[in-house]
C-alpha positions as CSV (number, residue, x, y, z in Angstrom):
1,M,0.0,0.0,0.0
2,Q,3.0,2.3,0.5
3,V,3.2,3.1,-3.3
4,W,-0.4,4.4,-3.3
5,T,0.4,7.1,-0.7
6,D,3.9,8.0,-2.0
7,P,4.1,11.7,-2.7
8,G,5.7,11.1,-6.1
9,F,2.9,8.7,-7.1
10,L,0.2,11.1,-5.9
11,Q,1.8,14.0,-7.9
12,E,1.9,11.9,-11.0
13,V,-1.8,10.9,-10.7
14,H,-2.8,14.5,-10.2
15,R,-0.7,15.6,-13.2
16,W,-2.2,12.9,-15.4
17,I,-5.8,13.7,-14.4
18,G,-5.1,17.4,-14.9
19,E,-3.7,16.7,-18.4
20,H,-6.9,14.8,-19.4
21,T,-9.6,16.9,-18.0
22,K,-10.3,20.3,-16.5
23,V,-10.3,19.8,-12.7
24,T,-12.5,22.3,-10.8
25,G,-11.7,21.3,-7.2
26,P,-9.6,19.1,-5.0
27,I,-8.8,15.5,-6.1
28,E,-9.7,13.0,-3.4
29,Q,-8.1,9.6,-2.9
30,T,-11.3,7.7,-1.9
31,H,-10.0,4.1,-1.8
32,V,-6.6,2.7,-0.7
33,Q,-6.2,-1.1,-0.6
34,I,-3.1,-3.2,-1.2
35,W,-4.4,-4.2,-4.7
36,S,-5.5,-0.7,-5.9
37,T,-6.4,2.9,-5.2
38,V,-9.1,5.2,-6.5
39,F,-9.3,8.9,-6.9
40,R,-12.4,11.2,-7.5
41,A,-12.0,14.5,-9.3
42,P,-14.6,17.2,-9.9
43,T,-14.4,18.5,-13.4
44,T,-16.2,20.8,-15.8
45,D,-17.9,17.7,-17.1
46,G,-18.9,16.3,-13.7
47,T,-17.1,13.8,-11.5
48,V,-14.4,11.6,-13.0
49,W,-12.8,8.6,-11.4
50,F,-9.2,7.3,-11.7
51,K,-8.2,3.8,-10.6
52,A,-4.7,2.5,-10.3
53,P,-4.5,-1.3,-9.9
54,D,-1.5,-3.3,-8.9
55,D,0.3,-5.3,-11.5
56,V,-0.5,-8.7,-10.0
57,S,-4.2,-8.9,-8.9
58,E,-6.6,-7.0,-11.1
59,G,-5.2,-7.7,-14.6
60,P,-5.5,-11.5,-14.4
61,L,-8.8,-11.2,-12.6
62,T,-10.3,-8.9,-15.2
63,Q,-9.1,-11.2,-18.0
64,M,-10.6,-14.2,-16.2
65,L,-14.0,-12.4,-15.7
66,A,-14.0,-11.2,-19.3
67,A,-13.4,-14.7,-20.6
68,E,-16.2,-16.1,-18.4
69,R,-18.6,-13.4,-19.6
70,W,-17.8,-14.0,-23.3
71,L,-18.3,-17.8,-22.8
72,D,-21.8,-17.1,-21.4
73,L,-23.0,-15.1,-24.5
74,P,-25.6,-16.8,-26.7
């Protein structure tokens, strides 16, 4: 979890969000877990969300769930 609260990481997230939307207020880190973190930012287009997953957990899980979903299609 230490990476999710590292000042350099936080600065990079804020920079990236600012480059991709017009932020109108403070960016909040709303979720911090060992496997991911989530930020909420108010913008001129409404609230946007930014999620940073770890490299281990969520990628393979997302792939597995996507494969299961596609297998269930008629």
